[in-house]
Backbone of each chain as ProteinMPNN parsed JSONL, in Angstrom:
{"seq_chain_A": "QGWELTHDATRLERTFKFGNFVEANRFVDRVGELAEEEGHHPDITFGWGYATVVIWTHKIGGLHENDFIFAAKTNRLAE", "coords_chain_A": {"N_chain_A": [[174.65, 156.529, 98.741], [171.192, 156.065, 100.887], [168.306, 154.684, 100.931], [165.607, 156.343, 100.432], [162.38, 158.534, 101.452], [159.907, 158.445, 99.416], [157.199, 160.191, 97.303], [155.33, 161.986, 99.296], [156.22, 160.428, 101.512], [155.128, 157.992, 101.037], [156.365, 155.845, 100.186], [159.412, 153.684, 99.83], [162.31, 154.281, 98.547], [165.566, 153.332, 96.671], [168.362, 153.891, 94.511], [170.414, 151.563, 93.211], [173.806, 151.642, 92.193], [176.024, 150.073, 89.205], [178.26, 148.425, 86.869], [177.852, 147.817, 84.386], [175.268, 146.743, 82.527], [174.47, 143.934, 82.614], [175.257, 143.223, 85.205], [173.316, 145.021, 86.732], [171.203, 143.55, 85.849], [171.663, 141.279, 87.022], [171.478, 141.892, 89.716], [168.736, 142.521, 89.751], [167.506, 140.252, 89.191], [167.884, 138.774, 91.362], [166.801, 140.497, 93.462], [163.839, 139.763, 92.219], [163.617, 137.187, 92.858], [163.563, 137.311, 95.695], [161.547, 139.124, 96.199], [159.357, 137.196, 95.447], [159.957, 135.191, 97.562], [159.148, 136.109, 99.507], [156.601, 137.186, 99.408], [156.245, 139.879, 98.548], [155.988, 142.803, 96.798], [158.158, 144.637, 95.262], [158.525, 147.575, 92.895], [160.424, 147.871, 90.052], [162.775, 149.632, 88.464], [165.519, 149.336, 86.021], [168.145, 149.532, 84.014], [171.206, 150.279, 82.064], [174.036, 149.773, 84.328], [172.49, 150.659, 86.38], [169.969, 150.12, 88.827], [166.609, 150.885, 90.277], [164.916, 150.53, 93.172], [161.615, 150.415, 94.475], [159.741, 150.463, 97.142], [156.663, 149.817, 98.669], [153.469, 149.254, 100.387], [150.979, 148.109, 98.728], [148.363, 147.49, 99.403], [147.499, 149.539, 101.484], [148.457, 151.327, 100.661], [150.651, 152.802, 101.328], [153.355, 152.945, 103.668], [154.575, 149.851, 105.697], [155.723, 148.229, 108.5], [156.975, 145.543, 107.25], [157.892, 146.697, 104.798], [160.116, 148.052, 105.437], [161.722, 146.148, 106.364], [161.912, 144.65, 103.754], [163.354, 146.425, 102.409], [165.862, 146.381, 103.729], [166.678, 143.509, 103.459], [167.097, 143.944, 100.714], [168.918, 145.535, 100.657], [171.287, 143.953, 101.42], [171.384, 142.07, 99.202], [172.689, 143.483, 97.568], [175.255, 143.599, 98.418]], "CA_chain_A": [[173.037, 156.865, 99.133], [170.615, 155.027, 101.098], [166.794, 154.614, 100.966], [164.562, 157.896, 100.329], [161.474, 158.456, 101.496], [159.285, 159.534, 98.099], [155.525, 160.408, 97.338], [154.617, 162.298, 100.323], [156.726, 159.411, 102.553], [154.426, 156.677, 101.02], [157.337, 154.626, 99.349], [160.919, 153.918, 99.875], [163.148, 154.41, 97.136], [166.972, 153.495, 96.703], [169.096, 153.582, 93.273], [171.716, 150.881, 93.206], [174.68, 151.648, 90.788], [176.493, 148.912, 88.613], [179.318, 148.631, 86.122], [177.298, 147.574, 83.314], [173.733, 146.161, 82.345], [174.541, 142.593, 83.211], [175.289, 143.411, 86.669], [172.274, 145.587, 87.367], [170.251, 142.518, 85.446], [171.659, 140.025, 88.046], [170.849, 142.293, 91.214], [167.012, 142.833, 89.585], [167.141, 138.765, 89.366], [167.765, 138.456, 93.04], [165.37, 141.232, 94.142], [162.503, 139.421, 92.17], [163.564, 136.032, 93.899], [163.453, 137.708, 97.501], [159.998, 139.13, 96.141], [158.346, 136.03, 95.391], [159.774, 134.182, 98.685], [158.448, 137.386, 100.77], [155.222, 137.543, 98.788], [155.937, 141.178, 98.799], [156.487, 142.812, 95.644], [158.455, 146.084, 94.875], [158.461, 148.167, 91.701], [161.826, 148.036, 89.955], [163.615, 150.012, 86.971], [166.73, 149.08, 85.713], [168.896, 149.641, 82.677], [172.557, 150.086, 81.911], [174.5, 150.731, 85.061], [171.675, 151.032, 87.728], [168.257, 149.718, 89.539], [165.783, 151.864, 91.272], [163.792, 149.868, 93.653], [160.368, 151.193, 95.306], [158.792, 149.675, 97.945], [155.26, 150.118, 99.231], [152.42, 148.109, 100.468], [149.856, 148.676, 98.01], [147.014, 147.397, 99.9], [147.539, 150.462, 102.559], [149.034, 152.922, 99.792], [151.819, 153.492, 101.947], [154.6, 151.84, 104.139], [153.839, 148.793, 106.835], [156.727, 147.525, 109.233], [157.337, 144.877, 106.258], [158.65, 147.421, 103.981], [161.417, 148.198, 105.83], [162.147, 144.654, 106.134], [162.206, 144.344, 103.066], [164.548, 146.906, 102.077], [167.047, 146.044, 104.579], [166.857, 142.497, 102.892], [167.368, 144.288, 99.384], [170.753, 146.111, 100.88], [172.313, 142.393, 101.571], [171.623, 141.724, 97.941], [173.646, 144.514, 96.771], [176.307, 143.803, 98.794]], "C_chain_A": [[172.435, 155.878, 99.417], [168.851, 155.463, 100.666], [166.326, 156.085, 101.27], [162.871, 157.672, 100.791], [160.656, 159.399, 100.344], [157.385, 159.584, 98.311], [155.203, 160.404, 98.361], [155.149, 160.969, 101.361], [155.689, 158.28, 102.389], [155.128, 155.586, 100.605], [158.876, 154.855, 100.133], [161.541, 153.639, 98.64], [164.777, 154.244, 97.083], [167.365, 153.266, 95.476], [170.158, 152.968, 93.542], [172.753, 151.25, 92.205], [175.823, 150.278, 90.601], [177.538, 149.247, 87.628], [178.812, 148.677, 84.831], [175.502, 146.79, 83.364], [173.723, 144.933, 83.174], [174.449, 142.683, 84.473], [174.086, 144.001, 87.356], [170.895, 144.516, 86.853], [170.048, 141.541, 86.921], [171.203, 140.581, 89.658], [169.377, 142.006, 91.02], [166.759, 141.046, 89.718], [166.759, 138.407, 91.073], [166.931, 139.165, 93.912], [164.152, 140.693, 93.932], [162.59, 137.91, 92.867], [163.127, 136.444, 95.461], [161.724, 138.007, 97.482], [159.208, 138.127, 96.237], [158.76, 135.334, 97.018], [159.096, 135.136, 99.745], [157.147, 137.505, 100.614], [155.123, 139.225, 98.996], [156.678, 141.775, 97.554], [156.916, 144.415, 95.114], [158.583, 146.384, 92.913], [159.804, 148.198, 91.429], [162.005, 148.682, 88.507], [164.79, 149.902, 87.155], [166.943, 149.338, 84.247], [170.455, 149.402, 82.908], [173.063, 150.795, 83.444], [173.823, 151.014, 86.406], [170.326, 150.498, 87.73], [167.949, 150.351, 90.655], [164.843, 150.713, 92.141], [163.089, 150.701, 94.465], [159.718, 150.402, 95.747], [157.866, 150.17, 98.865], [154.886, 148.992, 99.79], [151.135, 148.711, 99.88], [148.628, 148.804, 98.574], [146.491, 148.609, 100.962], [148.008, 151.711, 101.841], [150.101, 153.778, 100.371], [153.004, 152.28, 102.579], [154.14, 151.181, 105.59], [155.543, 148.614, 107.369], [157.655, 146.612, 107.912], [158.127, 145.393, 105.16], [160.016, 147.873, 104.0], [162.195, 147.16, 106.053], [162.688, 144.413, 104.875], [163.44, 144.957, 101.786], [165.809, 146.646, 102.962], [167.677, 144.751, 103.809], [167.461, 142.9, 101.346], [168.675, 144.752, 99.61], [171.783, 144.718, 100.579], [172.473, 141.907, 100.06], [172.543, 142.376, 97.071], [175.146, 144.352, 97.026], [177.836, 142.937, 98.403]], "O_chain_A": [[172.609, 154.825, 98.802], [168.47, 156.515, 100.153], [166.677, 156.786, 102.219], [162.254, 156.668, 100.435], [160.679, 160.629, 100.287], [156.64, 159.14, 99.186], [154.77, 159.369, 98.868], [154.232, 160.526, 102.054], [155.345, 157.637, 103.38], [154.634, 154.458, 100.625], [159.308, 155.817, 100.768], [161.19, 152.77, 97.842], [165.339, 155.234, 97.55], [166.762, 152.3, 95.009], [171.029, 153.614, 94.125], [172.303, 151.062, 91.075], [176.329, 149.644, 91.526], [177.752, 150.454, 87.511], [179.265, 149.538, 84.077], [174.869, 146.45, 84.364], [173.108, 144.848, 84.236], [173.448, 142.172, 84.975], [173.787, 143.578, 88.472], [169.778, 144.637, 87.355], [169.069, 141.206, 87.587], [170.724, 139.877, 90.548], [168.75, 141.377, 91.873], [165.791, 140.651, 90.368], [165.777, 137.975, 91.675], [166.403, 138.68, 94.913], [163.28, 140.791, 94.796], [161.569, 137.499, 93.419], [162.389, 135.773, 96.183], [160.868, 137.52, 98.22], [158.333, 138.118, 97.103], [157.79, 134.958, 97.675], [158.559, 134.701, 100.764], [156.459, 137.901, 101.555], [154.142, 139.775, 99.497], [157.8, 141.371, 97.25], [156.1, 145.215, 94.657], [158.691, 145.563, 92.001], [160.545, 148.511, 92.361], [161.404, 148.242, 87.527], [165.317, 150.242, 88.214], [166.036, 149.349, 83.415], [170.919, 148.581, 83.699], [172.722, 151.924, 83.799], [174.415, 151.495, 87.372], [169.635, 150.444, 86.712], [168.597, 150.457, 91.696], [164.029, 150.068, 91.48], [163.63, 151.594, 95.117], [159.077, 149.595, 95.075], [158.218, 150.898, 99.793], [155.54, 147.949, 99.825], [150.422, 149.57, 100.399], [147.881, 149.773, 98.447], [145.301, 148.686, 101.269], [147.968, 152.856, 102.293], [150.413, 154.941, 100.116], [153.356, 151.192, 102.125], [153.502, 151.797, 106.444], [156.468, 148.878, 106.6], [158.81, 146.934, 107.633], [158.958, 144.68, 104.597], [160.819, 148.046, 103.083], [163.413, 147.289, 105.926], [163.843, 143.996, 104.787], [164.051, 144.427, 100.858], [166.87, 146.888, 102.387], [168.872, 144.737, 103.511], [168.282, 142.132, 100.843], [169.569, 144.422, 98.832], [172.705, 144.571, 99.777], [173.534, 141.406, 99.687], [173.061, 141.911, 96.056], [176.058, 144.733, 96.291], [178.898, 143.299, 98.91]]}, "seq_chain_B": "QGWELTHDATRLERTFKFGNFVEANRFVDRVGELAEEEGHHPDITFGWGYATVVIWTHKIGGLHENDFIFAAKTNRLAE", "coords_chain_B": {"N_chain_B": [[147.357, 147.774, 73.2], [150.03, 149.416, 71.688], [153.508, 150.286, 70.872], [154.357, 153.699, 72.172], [155.798, 156.827, 71.014], [157.62, 159.099, 73.138], [158.826, 161.598, 75.461], [159.113, 163.78, 73.614], [159.153, 162.496, 71.253], [161.677, 161.056, 71.156], [161.969, 158.541, 72.281], [161.1, 155.242, 72.625], [158.171, 153.325, 73.917], [156.578, 150.775, 76.097], [154.186, 149.236, 77.422], [153.302, 146.001, 78.862], [151.432, 143.58, 79.969], [150.228, 141.216, 82.634], [149.892, 138.467, 84.448], [150.919, 138.293, 87.068], [153.234, 138.723, 89.109], [155.532, 137.025, 88.81], [155.388, 136.478, 86.24], [155.9, 138.675, 84.681], [158.394, 139.143, 85.603], [159.629, 137.015, 84.449], [159.465, 137.633, 81.929], [160.796, 139.92, 81.603], [163.194, 139.041, 82.31], [163.674, 137.846, 79.789], [163.705, 140.014, 77.998], [166.344, 140.9, 78.871], [168.192, 139.278, 78.253], [167.999, 139.431, 75.348], [169.099, 142.174, 75.175], [171.576, 141.845, 76.243], [172.446, 140.136, 73.852], [171.899, 141.78, 72.003], [173.537, 144.181, 72.254], [172.194, 146.155, 73.119], [170.719, 148.275, 75.278], [167.736, 148.494, 77.083], [165.642, 150.743, 79.077], [163.968, 149.151, 81.476], [161.026, 148.925, 83.491], [159.136, 147.278, 85.922], [156.655, 145.456, 87.904], [154.147, 144.162, 89.932], [152.593, 142.252, 87.838], [152.906, 143.775, 85.62], [155.191, 145.019, 82.87], [157.266, 147.608, 81.913], [158.925, 148.962, 79.185], [161.37, 151.028, 77.879], [162.96, 152.32, 75.145], [165.766, 153.624, 73.606], [168.393, 155.164, 71.985], [171.153, 155.759, 73.412], [173.513, 157.244, 72.824], [172.857, 158.974, 70.752], [171.056, 160.123, 72.093], [168.224, 159.923, 70.994], [166.125, 158.241, 68.895], [167.136, 155.681, 66.693], [167.168, 153.406, 64.044], [167.977, 150.802, 64.764], [166.496, 150.812, 67.271], [163.799, 150.392, 66.567], [164.166, 147.964, 65.63], [164.789, 146.473, 67.914], [162.476, 146.813, 69.453], [160.633, 145.694, 67.981], [161.501, 142.976, 68.388], [161.308, 142.755, 70.938], [158.394, 142.307, 71.145], [158.186, 140.092, 70.445], [159.03, 138.392, 72.146], [156.884, 138.86, 74.095], [155.058, 137.242, 73.017]], "CA_chain_B": [[148.445, 148.922, 73.645], [151.488, 149.279, 71.001], [154.678, 151.31, 71.586], [154.499, 154.784, 72.299], [156.652, 157.675, 71.214], [157.51, 159.842, 74.421], [159.996, 162.338, 75.363], [159.222, 164.507, 72.351], [159.406, 161.448, 70.321], [163.091, 160.529, 71.406], [162.272, 157.08, 72.802], [160.061, 154.268, 72.183], [157.681, 153.037, 75.163], [155.656, 150.027, 75.313], [153.566, 148.373, 78.662], [152.942, 144.682, 79.013], [150.431, 143.32, 81.222], [150.67, 139.854, 83.022], [148.928, 137.898, 85.612], [151.494, 138.194, 88.395], [154.831, 139.499, 89.514], [156.452, 136.125, 88.316], [155.285, 136.366, 84.504], [156.497, 139.73, 84.891], [159.624, 139.236, 86.159], [160.228, 136.049, 83.305], [159.46, 138.538, 80.3], [161.972, 140.932, 81.765], [164.676, 138.27, 82.037], [163.729, 137.514, 78.341], [164.349, 141.245, 77.281], [167.264, 141.447, 79.032], [168.965, 138.443, 77.332], [167.982, 140.134, 74.312], [169.517, 143.181, 75.583], [172.883, 141.757, 76.039], [172.588, 139.508, 72.828], [172.223, 142.81, 70.792], [174.4, 144.897, 72.685], [171.524, 147.202, 73.095], [170.229, 148.424, 76.916], [166.65, 149.712, 77.167], [165.308, 150.719, 80.405], [162.754, 148.575, 82.134], [160.452, 148.943, 85.009], [158.322, 145.876, 86.112], [156.06, 145.088, 89.328], [153.193, 143.076, 89.813], [151.764, 142.304, 86.555], [153.471, 144.568, 84.162], [156.944, 145.481, 82.709], [157.354, 149.122, 80.928], [160.439, 148.861, 78.314], [161.821, 152.05, 77.076], [164.314, 151.977, 74.163], [166.373, 154.884, 72.881], [169.79, 155.404, 71.471], [171.597, 156.784, 74.487], [174.414, 158.078, 72.284], [172.32, 160.096, 69.91], [169.815, 161.038, 72.763], [166.738, 159.69, 70.495], [165.719, 156.949, 67.965], [167.559, 155.057, 65.502], [166.512, 152.018, 63.383], [168.086, 149.768, 65.739], [165.741, 151.207, 68.361], [162.746, 149.634, 66.206], [164.431, 146.554, 65.235], [164.804, 146.042, 69.2], [161.412, 147.018, 69.988], [159.77, 144.457, 67.264], [162.073, 141.859, 69.103], [160.899, 142.552, 72.468], [157.197, 142.018, 71.293], [157.803, 138.409, 70.221], [159.13, 137.751, 73.384], [155.789, 138.605, 75.032], [154.012, 136.216, 72.823]], "C_chain_B": [[149.85, 148.741, 72.683], [152.59, 149.989, 71.882], [154.273, 152.691, 71.019], [155.442, 155.627, 71.72], [156.564, 158.678, 72.268], [158.777, 160.503, 74.422], [160.178, 163.067, 74.03], [159.846, 163.628, 71.252], [161.06, 160.745, 70.283], [163.073, 159.003, 71.817], [160.617, 156.48, 72.719], [158.938, 153.72, 73.388], [156.514, 151.861, 74.855], [155.152, 149.607, 76.816], [153.182, 147.291, 78.471], [152.439, 144.103, 80.11], [150.629, 141.855, 81.403], [149.679, 139.704, 84.032], [149.269, 138.061, 86.793], [152.449, 138.941, 88.419], [155.806, 138.43, 88.663], [156.653, 136.343, 86.766], [155.986, 137.678, 84.368], [157.672, 139.941, 84.265], [160.29, 138.447, 84.96], [160.323, 136.975, 82.066], [160.591, 139.349, 80.45], [163.347, 140.274, 81.8], [164.851, 137.878, 80.709], [164.52, 138.777, 77.882], [165.853, 141.531, 77.948], [168.22, 140.675, 78.688], [169.107, 139.21, 76.065], [168.862, 141.289, 74.314], [171.211, 142.953, 75.088], [173.243, 141.175, 74.839], [172.655, 140.905, 71.703], [173.004, 144.258, 71.221], [173.57, 146.746, 72.718], [170.45, 147.407, 74.412], [168.931, 149.343, 76.786], [166.75, 149.919, 78.933], [164.165, 150.302, 80.678], [162.336, 148.658, 83.682], [159.192, 147.998, 85.098], [158.027, 146.048, 87.745], [155.236, 144.095, 89.095], [152.131, 143.339, 88.631], [151.944, 143.068, 85.51], [154.589, 144.965, 83.949], [156.803, 146.738, 81.732], [158.764, 148.84, 80.328], [160.74, 150.303, 77.579], [163.231, 151.928, 76.377], [164.382, 153.312, 73.7], [167.822, 154.584, 72.882], [170.422, 156.292, 72.209], [172.57, 157.894, 73.838], [174.221, 159.138, 71.42], [170.926, 160.978, 70.373], [168.507, 160.738, 71.716], [167.139, 158.483, 69.716], [166.338, 156.655, 66.683], [166.954, 153.807, 64.919], [166.771, 151.163, 64.426], [167.28, 149.771, 66.776], [164.427, 150.25, 67.901], [162.698, 148.369, 66.112], [164.313, 145.908, 66.82], [163.353, 145.909, 69.516], [160.175, 145.916, 69.364], [160.335, 143.082, 67.883], [161.571, 141.426, 70.184], [159.301, 142.191, 72.336], [157.09, 140.469, 70.947], [158.288, 137.942, 71.464], [157.768, 137.936, 74.507], [154.863, 137.782, 74.396], [153.641, 134.842, 73.209]], "O_chain_B": [[150.68, 147.9, 73.027], [152.612, 150.205, 73.093], [153.947, 152.915, 69.853], [156.485, 155.011, 71.936], [155.458, 159.201, 72.403], [159.696, 160.2, 73.662], [161.234, 162.992, 73.401], [160.795, 163.935, 70.53], [161.445, 160.003, 69.379], [164.083, 158.311, 71.689], [159.502, 157.001, 72.74], [159.663, 154.189, 74.266], [155.764, 151.837, 73.879], [156.124, 149.722, 77.563], [152.355, 147.386, 77.564], [153.039, 144.144, 81.184], [151.137, 141.21, 80.486], [148.845, 140.529, 84.406], [148.433, 138.05, 87.696], [152.488, 139.912, 87.663], [156.713, 138.856, 87.947], [157.73, 136.38, 86.171], [156.976, 137.505, 83.657], [158.038, 140.468, 83.214], [161.294, 138.916, 84.425], [161.297, 136.95, 81.315], [161.359, 139.502, 79.5], [164.394, 140.799, 81.423], [165.977, 137.566, 80.322], [165.681, 138.73, 77.475], [166.497, 142.456, 77.452], [169.326, 141.213, 78.738], [170.215, 139.614, 75.711], [169.484, 141.4, 73.257], [171.868, 143.465, 74.182], [174.367, 141.513, 74.467], [173.41, 140.935, 70.731], [172.994, 145.259, 70.505], [174.005, 147.877, 72.502], [169.441, 146.706, 74.486], [168.937, 150.538, 76.49], [167.555, 149.466, 79.747], [163.202, 150.925, 80.231], [163.011, 148.519, 84.702], [158.305, 148.087, 84.248], [158.769, 146.543, 88.594], [155.432, 143.233, 88.238], [151.246, 144.182, 88.486], [151.195, 143.046, 84.533], [155.187, 145.36, 84.951], [156.098, 146.607, 80.731], [159.678, 148.495, 81.076], [160.106, 150.491, 76.541], [164.296, 151.559, 76.872], [163.422, 154.038, 73.437], [168.356, 153.835, 73.7], [170.401, 157.487, 71.911], [172.539, 159.089, 74.133], [175.028, 160.05, 71.236], [170.182, 161.794, 69.829], [167.685, 161.651, 71.786], [168.194, 157.859, 69.828], [166.084, 157.321, 65.68], [166.112, 153.251, 65.624], [165.804, 150.731, 65.053], [167.229, 148.696, 67.374], [164.001, 149.424, 68.709], [161.732, 147.642, 66.345], [163.733, 144.826, 66.918], [162.998, 144.786, 69.875], [159.193, 145.463, 69.953], [159.589, 142.103, 67.855], [161.361, 140.261, 70.522], [158.8, 141.766, 73.377], [156.093, 139.774, 71.145], [157.792, 136.871, 71.815], [157.668, 137.28, 75.544], [153.842, 137.501, 75.023], [152.6, 134.341, 72.782]]}, "name": "protein", "num_of_chains": 2, "seq": "QGWELTHDATRLERTFKFGNFVEANRFVDRVGELAEEEGHHPDITFGWGYATVVIWTHKIGGLHENDFIFAAKTNRLAEQGWELTHDATRLERTFKFGNFVEANRFVDRVGELAEEEGHHPDITFGWGYATVVIWTHKIGGLHENDFIFAAKTNRLAE"}
Protein backbone atom coordinates (compact mmCIF):
# COMPACT_ATOMS: atom_id res chain seq x y z
CA GLN A 1 0.00 0.00 0.00
CA GLY A 2 1.34 3.38 -1.02
CA TRP A 3 0.21 6.88 -0.20
CA GLU A 4 -3.45 7.72 -0.53
CA LEU A 5 -5.09 11.08 -0.98
CA THR A 6 -7.63 11.64 1.80
CA HIS A 7 -9.93 14.45 3.00
CA ASP A 8 -10.94 15.57 -0.50
CA ALA A 9 -7.37 15.20 -1.71
CA THR A 10 -6.03 17.71 0.79
CA ARG A 11 -3.85 15.18 2.64
CA LEU A 12 -1.43 12.37 1.93
CA GLU A 13 -1.80 9.30 4.14
CA ARG A 14 0.08 6.02 4.36
CA THR A 15 0.04 3.21 6.89
CA PHE A 16 3.25 1.26 7.48
CA LYS A 17 3.11 -2.20 9.09
CA PHE A 18 5.57 -3.57 11.65
CA GLY A 19 6.05 -6.76 13.63
CA ASN A 20 5.51 -5.21 17.05
CA PHE A 21 5.19 -1.96 19.03
CA VAL A 22 8.91 -1.21 19.33
CA GLU A 23 9.53 -1.33 15.57
CA ALA A 24 6.59 0.98 14.92
CA ASN A 25 7.87 3.33 17.64
CA ARG A 26 11.39 3.38 16.13
CA PHE A 27 10.01 4.29 12.73
CA VAL A 28 7.96 7.07 14.32
CA ASP A 29 11.11 8.38 16.03
CA ARG A 30 12.81 8.62 12.64
CA VAL A 31 9.82 10.40 11.10
CA GLY A 32 9.86 12.82 14.04
CA GLU A 33 13.54 13.58 13.46
CA LEU A 34 12.85 14.12 9.74
CA ALA A 35 10.00 16.46 10.64
CA GLU A 36 12.33 18.60 12.74
CA GLU A 37 15.05 18.60 10.07
CA GLU A 38 12.58 19.65 7.37
CA GLY A 39 10.52 21.99 9.54
CA HIS A 40 7.49 20.12 8.21
CA HIS A 41 5.26 18.39 10.73
CA PRO A 42 3.01 15.47 9.89
CA ASP A 43 0.37 13.92 12.10
CA ILE A 44 1.37 10.42 13.15
CA THR A 45 -0.77 7.68 14.68
CA PHE A 46 0.88 4.50 15.87
CA GLY A 47 0.42 1.49 18.07
CA TRP A 48 1.22 -2.21 18.10
CA GLY A 49 2.45 -3.12 14.61
CA TYR A 50 1.53 -0.01 12.64
CA ALA A 51 2.18 3.67 12.07
CA THR A 52 0.02 5.97 9.94
CA VAL A 53 1.56 9.20 8.68
CA VAL A 54 -0.67 12.05 7.49
CA ILE A 55 1.05 14.86 5.62
CA TRP A 56 -0.33 18.23 4.58
CA THR A 57 0.52 21.88 4.64
CA HIS A 58 -1.50 23.43 7.44
CA LYS A 59 -0.99 26.97 6.17
CA ILE A 60 -2.77 26.28 2.88
CA GLY A 61 -5.09 23.56 4.21
CA GLY A 62 -3.92 21.22 1.49
CA LEU A 63 -1.00 19.77 -0.42
CA HIS A 64 2.14 21.52 -1.62
CA GLU A 65 5.19 20.13 -3.41
CA ASN A 66 6.96 19.87 -0.04
CA ASP A 67 4.38 17.35 1.13
CA PHE A 68 5.24 14.97 -1.68
CA ILE A 69 8.94 15.37 -0.96
CA PHE A 70 8.29 14.62 2.71
CA ALA A 71 6.29 11.53 1.70
CA ALA A 72 9.17 10.24 -0.43
CA LYS A 73 11.64 10.79 2.45
CA THR A 74 9.27 9.02 4.85
CA ASN A 75 9.22 5.99 2.56
CA ARG A 76 13.00 5.76 2.77
CA LEU A 77 12.83 5.67 6.58
CA ALA A 78 10.65 2.55 6.39
CA GLU A 79 13.07 0.60 4.16
CA GLN B 1 -9.11 18.12 30.20
CA GLY B 2 -8.79 14.68 31.73
CA TRP B 3 -9.45 11.23 30.34
CA GLU B 4 -12.66 10.60 28.46
CA LEU B 5 -14.43 7.34 27.82
CA THR B 6 -14.91 6.86 24.08
CA HIS B 7 -16.22 4.17 21.70
CA ASP B 8 -19.13 3.15 23.96
CA ALA B 9 -16.93 3.36 27.04
CA THR B 10 -14.50 0.73 25.72
CA ARG B 11 -11.54 3.13 25.52
CA LEU B 12 -9.83 5.81 27.55
CA GLU B 13 -8.69 8.85 25.61
CA ARG B 14 -6.85 11.99 26.57
CA THR B 15 -5.26 14.78 24.53
CA PHE B 16 -2.21 16.54 25.96
CA LYS B 17 -1.19 19.97 24.63
CA PHE B 18 2.36 21.16 24.00
CA GLY B 19 4.08 24.28 22.72
CA ASN B 20 5.54 22.70 19.57
CA PHE B 21 6.25 19.45 17.72
CA VAL B 22 9.40 18.49 19.63
CA GLU B 23 7.73 18.64 23.04
CA ALA B 24 4.84 16.51 21.84
CA ASN B 25 7.32 14.04 20.34
CA ARG B 26 9.31 13.84 23.59
CA PHE B 27 6.17 13.07 25.55
CA VAL B 28 5.26 10.36 23.02
CA ASP B 29 8.74 8.85 23.43
CA ARG B 30 8.15 8.58 27.16
CA VAL B 31 4.74 7.00 26.67
CA GLY B 32 6.34 4.52 24.25
CA GLU B 33 8.94 3.58 26.85
CA LEU B 34 6.22 3.13 29.47
CA ALA B 35 4.28 0.93 27.03
CA GLU B 36 7.28 -1.36 26.64
CA GLU B 37 7.93 -1.47 30.40
CA GLU B 38 4.31 -2.33 31.13
CA GLY B 39 3.76 -4.61 28.13
CA HIS B 40 0.64 -2.54 27.47
CA HIS B 41 0.39 -0.74 24.16
CA PRO B 42 -1.77 2.32 23.60
CA ASP B 43 -2.55 3.96 20.30
CA ILE B 44 -0.94 7.39 20.08
CA THR B 45 -1.63 10.21 17.64
CA PHE B 46 0.56 13.28 17.70
CA GLY B 47 1.61 16.27 15.67
CA TRP B 48 2.47 19.92 16.17
CA GLY B 49 1.53 20.82 19.76
CA TYR B 50 -0.54 17.80 20.77
CA ALA B 51 -0.54 14.11 21.56
CA THR B 52 -3.65 11.97 21.99
CA VAL B 53 -3.32 8.69 23.86
CA VAL B 54 -5.98 5.98 23.49
CA ILE B 55 -5.81 3.12 25.96
CA TRP B 56 -7.74 -0.16 25.93
CA THR B 57 -7.20 -3.85 26.34
CA HIS B 58 -7.31 -5.32 22.83
CA LYS B 59 -7.83 -8.88 24.12
CA ILE B 60 -11.14 -8.02 25.76
CA GLY B 61 -12.09 -5.20 23.38
CA GLY B 62 -12.59 -2.88 26.32
CA LEU B 63 -11.25 -1.59 29.60
CA HIS B 64 -9.49 -3.47 32.36
CA GLU B 65 -7.98 -2.21 35.62
CA ASN B 66 -4.57 -2.12 33.91
CA ASP B 67 -5.85 0.52 31.50
CA PHE B 68 -6.65 2.90 34.34
CA ILE B 69 -3.24 2.27 35.88
CA PHE B 70 -1.61 3.00 32.53
CA ALA B 71 -3.64 6.22 32.24
CA ALA B 72 -2.46 7.37 35.67
CA LYS B 73 1.17 6.65 34.77
CA THR B 74 0.74 8.50 31.45
CA ASN B 75 -0.47 11.57 33.36
CA ARG B 76 2.74 11.59 35.37
CA LEU B 77 4.81 11.63 32.16
CA ALA B 78 3.10 14.87 31.11
CA GLU B 79 3.86 16.71 34.35
